[in-house]
C-alpha positions as CSV (number, residue, x, y, z in Angstrom):
1,X,58.4,92.3,112.4
2,X,58.8,89.3,110.1
3,X,62.4,88.3,109.4
4,X,63.9,86.7,106.4
5,X,65.9,83.9,108.0
6,X,68.6,81.6,106.5
7,X,69.1,78.6,108.8
8,X,72.3,76.5,108.9
9,X,72.5,73.3,110.9
10,X,73.3,69.6,110.4
11,X,72.6,67.1,113.2
12,X,69.5,66.3,115.2
13,X,70.5,69.0,117.7
14,X,69.6,71.6,115.1
15,X,66.2,70.3,114.3
16,X,64.1,71.7,117.2
17,X,65.4,75.3,116.6
18,X,64.5,75.0,112.9
19,X,61.0,73.8,114.0
20,X,60.8,76.8,116.3
21,X,61.4,79.1,113.4
22,X,58.8,77.3,111.3
23,X,56.3,77.8,114.1
24,X,57.1,81.6,114.3
25,X,55.9,84.4,112.1
26,X,59.3,84.6,110.5
27,X,60.1,83.2,107.0
28,X,62.8,80.6,106.6
29,X,64.0,81.3,103.0
30,X,66.7,78.7,102.8
31,X,68.3,75.9,104.9
32,X,72.0,75.2,104.7
33,X,73.3,71.9,105.8
34,X,76.4,69.7,105.2
35,X,76.5,67.5,102.1
36,X,75.1,63.9,102.5
37,X,77.6,61.6,104.1
38,X,78.1,57.8,104.1
39,X,76.4,56.2,107.1
40,X,75.3,52.8,108.3
41,X,76.6,49.4,107.5
42,X,76.1,49.9,103.8
43,X,77.9,53.2,103.9
44,X,75.3,54.8,101.6
45,X,75.0,58.5,101.5
46,X,72.4,59.8,104.0
47,X,70.9,63.2,104.4
48,X,71.5,65.1,107.6
49,X,68.7,65.3,110.2
50,X,68.3,69.0,109.3
51,X,68.0,68.2,105.6
52,X,65.4,65.6,106.3
53,X,63.4,68.1,108.4
54,X,63.8,70.9,105.9
55,X,62.7,68.8,103.0
56,X,59.7,67.5,104.8
57,X,58.7,71.1,105.4
58,X,59.2,72.0,101.8
59,X,62.1,74.4,102.4
60,X,64.9,74.9,99.8
61,X,68.1,73.1,100.9
62,X,71.6,74.1,100.0
63,X,74.6,71.8,100.7
64,X,77.9,73.6,99.8
65,X,81.1,71.8,100.6
66,X,82.4,75.1,102.0
67,X,81.4,78.8,102.3
68,X,84.7,80.5,101.8
69,X,84.5,80.7,98.0
70,X,83.0,83.7,96.2
71,X,80.3,81.8,94.3
72,X,78.8,80.4,97.6
73,X,78.9,83.8,99.2
74,X,77.2,85.4,96.2
75,X,74.4,82.8,96.3
76,X,73.8,83.5,100.0
77,X,73.9,87.2,99.5
78,X,71.3,86.9,96.7
79,X,68.8,85.6,99.3
80,X,69.0,89.0,101.1
81,X,68.5,87.5,104.5
82,X,67.8,89.6,107.6
83,X,69.5,87.1,109.8
84,X,71.5,83.9,109.6
85,X,70.8,81.4,112.5
86,X,73.3,78.6,113.0
87,X,73.1,75.5,115.2
88,X,75.8,72.8,114.9
89,X,76.4,73.5,111.3
90,X,79.9,72.0,111.2
91,X,81.4,74.3,108.6
92,X,83.6,77.4,109.3
93,X,81.9,80.6,108.4
94,X,84.3,83.3,107.3
95,X,83.7,86.9,108.2
96,X,82.5,87.6,104.6
97,X,79.6,85.3,105.3
98,X,78.8,86.7,108.7
99,X,78.6,90.2,107.2
100,X,75.9,89.2,104.6
101,X,72.8,89.2,106.8
102,X,71.3,92.6,107.4
103,X,71.2,92.1,111.2
104,X,74.0,89.7,111.6
105,X,74.4,86.0,112.5
106,X,73.3,84.2,115.6
107,X,74.6,80.8,116.9
108,X,73.0,78.4,119.3
109,X,75.8,76.9,121.3
110,X,75.4,74.0,123.8
111,X,77.2,75.3,126.8
112,X,77.3,78.2,129.2
113,X,79.9,80.3,127.5
114,X,82.7,81.0,127.9
115,X,83.0,77.5,129.3
116,X,83.3,74.8,126.7
117,X,83.8,76.7,123.5
118,X,84.4,74.4,120.6
119,X,83.2,71.2,118.9
120,X,82.1,68.9,121.8
121,X,80.6,70.9,124.6
122,X,78.0,68.4,125.7
123,X,80.5,65.5,126.0
124,X,83.2,67.5,127.7
125,X,80.8,68.9,130.3
126,X,79.8,65.4,131.3
127,X,83.3,64.1,131.2
128,X,84.6,66.9,133.4
129,X,81.8,66.3,136.0
130,X,80.1,69.6,135.6
131,X,77.0,70.0,137.7
132,X,75.2,72.1,135.1
133,X,75.4,73.2,131.5
134,X,73.0,75.0,129.2
135,X,72.6,76.8,125.9
136,X,73.6,80.3,124.8
137,X,72.5,82.4,121.9
138,X,75.4,84.5,120.7
139,X,76.2,86.9,117.9
140,X,78.8,85.2,115.7
141,X,82.3,86.5,115.3
142,X,85.4,85.3,113.5
143,X,86.8,83.5,116.6
144,X,85.9,80.1,117.9
145,X,82.6,80.8,119.9
146,X,83.9,84.1,121.1
147,X,81.0,86.4,120.0
148,X,78.9,88.4,122.4
149,X,76.1,86.5,124.2
150,X,72.5,87.5,123.8
151,X,71.1,85.2,126.5
152,X,71.6,81.8,128.1
153,X,69.5,79.1,129.7
154,X,71.1,76.8,132.3
155,X,70.1,73.2,133.3
156,X,71.5,70.7,135.8
157,X,73.3,67.6,134.5
158,X,71.6,64.5,136.1
159,X,74.0,62.1,137.8
160,X,73.3,59.2,135.3
161,X,72.7,61.4,132.2
162,X,74.4,60.4,129.0
163,X,75.5,62.7,126.2
164,X,72.7,61.4,124.1
165,X,70.0,62.3,126.6
166,X,71.6,65.7,127.4
167,X,71.9,66.4,123.7
168,X,68.1,66.0,123.3
169,X,67.3,68.2,126.3
170,X,69.6,71.0,125.2
171,X,68.2,70.9,121.6
172,X,64.8,71.6,123.0
173,X,66.2,74.2,125.4
174,X,68.0,75.9,122.5
175,X,64.7,76.0,120.5
176,X,63.0,77.6,123.5
177,X,65.7,80.2,123.9
178,X,65.6,81.1,120.2
179,X,61.9,81.5,120.2
180,X,61.9,83.7,123.4
181,X,64.8,85.9,122.3
182,X,65.0,86.4,118.6
183,X,62.3,89.1,118.2
184,X,63.7,91.2,121.1
185,X,67.2,90.9,119.7
186,X,66.1,91.9,116.2
187,X,64.3,94.9,117.5
188,X,67.3,96.1,119.6
189,X,65.6,95.4,122.9
190,X,68.0,92.5,123.9
191,X,71.6,93.7,123.2
192,X,74.4,91.2,123.4
193,X,77.1,91.4,126.1
194,X,80.8,90.4,125.7
195,X,81.8,87.1,127.2
196,X,83.9,87.3,130.3
197,X,87.6,86.8,129.9
198,X,87.7,84.4,132.9
199,X,86.5,80.8,132.8
200,X,87.3,80.1,129.2
201,X,87.6,76.3,128.4
202,X,87.7,74.5,125.1
203,X,85.7,71.4,124.2
204,X,88.0,69.7,121.7
205,X,86.6,67.3,119.2
206,X,86.0,63.7,120.3
207,X,88.2,61.1,118.7
208,X,87.5,57.3,118.6
209,X,90.9,56.8,120.3
210,X,89.6,58.4,123.4
211,X,87.0,55.6,123.8
212,X,89.5,53.1,125.1
213,X,89.4,53.2,128.9
214,X,92.5,53.4,131.0
215,X,91.9,51.3,134.1
216,X,94.5,53.2,136.1
217,X,92.2,56.2,136.1
218,X,89.7,56.6,139.0
219,X,86.4,54.8,138.7
220,X,84.4,58.0,138.9
221,X,86.3,59.5,136.0
222,X,85.8,56.4,133.9
223,X,82.1,56.4,134.7
224,X,81.8,60.0,133.5
225,X,83.6,59.0,130.3
226,X,81.2,56.2,129.7
227,X,78.3,58.6,129.9
228,X,80.0,61.2,127.8
229,X,80.7,58.8,125.0
230,X,77.2,57.3,124.8
231,X,76.0,57.1,122.0
232,X,79.3,57.9,120.3
233,X,82.1,56.7,120.1
234,X,81.1,54.4,123.0
235,X,83.6,53.6,125.7
236,X,85.4,50.3,125.4
237,X,88.1,48.0,126.6
238,X,89.6,44.7,125.5
239,X,88.6,41.3,126.8
240,X,90.5,38.3,125.5
241,X,91.9,40.4,122.7
242,X,88.4,41.5,121.5
243,X,86.9,44.9,122.0
244,X,84.1,45.1,124.5
245,X,81.9,48.2,124.3
246,X,80.6,49.7,127.6
247,X,77.3,51.5,127.2
248,X,76.5,51.9,130.9
249,X,78.7,51.9,134.1
250,X,78.8,53.4,137.5
251,X,81.6,53.9,140.1
252,X,81.1,51.6,143.0
253,X,83.5,53.2,145.4
254,X,86.8,55.2,145.6
255,X,88.8,52.7,147.6
256,X,92.5,52.1,147.2
257,X,93.0,49.3,144.7
258,X,93.7,45.9,146.1
259,X,94.6,44.2,142.8
260,X,95.9,45.4,139.5
261,X,93.7,47.9,137.7
262,X,91.6,46.1,135.0
263,X,91.0,43.0,137.2
264,X,87.5,41.7,137.5
265,X,86.8,41.7,141.2
266,X,83.2,40.6,141.4
267,X,80.3,39.3,139.2
268,X,76.8,40.0,140.5
269,X,73.3,40.4,139.3
270,X,74.0,44.1,138.9
271,X,77.0,43.7,136.7
272,X,80.8,43.1,136.4
273,X,83.0,45.0,138.8
274,X,86.4,46.0,137.7
275,X,89.3,47.5,139.8
276,X,90.4,50.9,138.7
277,X,93.2,53.3,139.8
278,X,90.9,54.3,142.6
279,X,87.7,52.4,143.3
280,X,85.8,50.0,141.2
281,X,83.7,50.4,138.0
282,X,80.6,48.3,137.7
283,X,79.8,47.5,134.0
284,X,76.1,47.5,133.7
285,X,75.5,47.2,129.9
286,X,78.0,46.0,127.4
287,X,78.3,44.8,123.8
288,X,80.6,42.2,122.3
289,X,81.7,42.3,118.6
290,X,78.8,41.3,116.3
291,X,76.4,41.2,119.2
292,X,73.8,43.6,120.7
293,X,74.1,45.7,123.7
294,X,72.9,43.7,126.7
295,X,72.9,43.7,130.5
296,X,76.4,42.7,131.8
297,X,74.7,39.9,133.8
298,X,73.4,38.4,130.6
299,X,76.8,38.8,128.9
300,X,78.5,36.9,131.7
301,X,76.2,33.9,131.2
302,X,77.2,33.7,127.5
303,X,80.9,34.5,127.7
304,X,82.2,32.8,130.9
305,X,83.7,35.9,132.5
306,X,85.7,34.9,135.6
307,X,86.7,36.8,138.8
308,X,90.4,37.6,138.5
309,X,90.6,37.9,134.7
310,X,92.2,41.1,133.3
311,X,90.5,43.6,131.0
312,X,92.8,45.7,129.0
């Protein structure tokens, strides 16, 4: 059966599932994405990744500021969609919108629900030290990622994996899950099941303020935060009053601190080692203001870092 699909998504995560729909027998009749936003140094308005992909495919694109007004809802209803498929759209969908598609609305969520409902499941899974994550296809309900689940796919989180790398893998996994599941769900052969009441956690939105590292925390916790905040907002500290971005770091050990947290304890070819609340964190790739990201060993040669100095 061919479905009339309205697709809603905004960032790069939502592009592979859109492509999966384009490669299927189904008809994508419209793509909804957030309005163009200022980006880059010039702060010029830029289209979302989904808008760029949809435009390249010749699909009609709609960019309402919100979907809780009657006019936007009438325009969506006029499309007579069989299903609305959502992936990281970024706008709240009221029940009136979810009721418009004939079969309902499906959401591709980047976690193994009910763990990490909410805005930043990829980053929070890495930050928490989860061994695995995945994607779920769920029927949308009015609550925050509370709808019944159609199916999930799990994948391990690699020890050195960043949020950016995991984001790309889960986007492809979400596309595979959608392609493998949509037809059976639409035909009633793959009913959704309620999420369990146990194990619910919430992935709160990432804020730039969280990027500042607290050296009194354990080194392993800080290493996870560095990976979770790569490529945004990028973990950082202060050196000589200036911010220093930390793109890559690893925990060296978990020993009891011998000097004050934040103290540089060693400078080697592998990086800059900093004492933490437990263990030491080795800074491997850093970036000074106005400079480019570079190996910490190269940064040391140009900025005269000394053993014993304190990073804030």
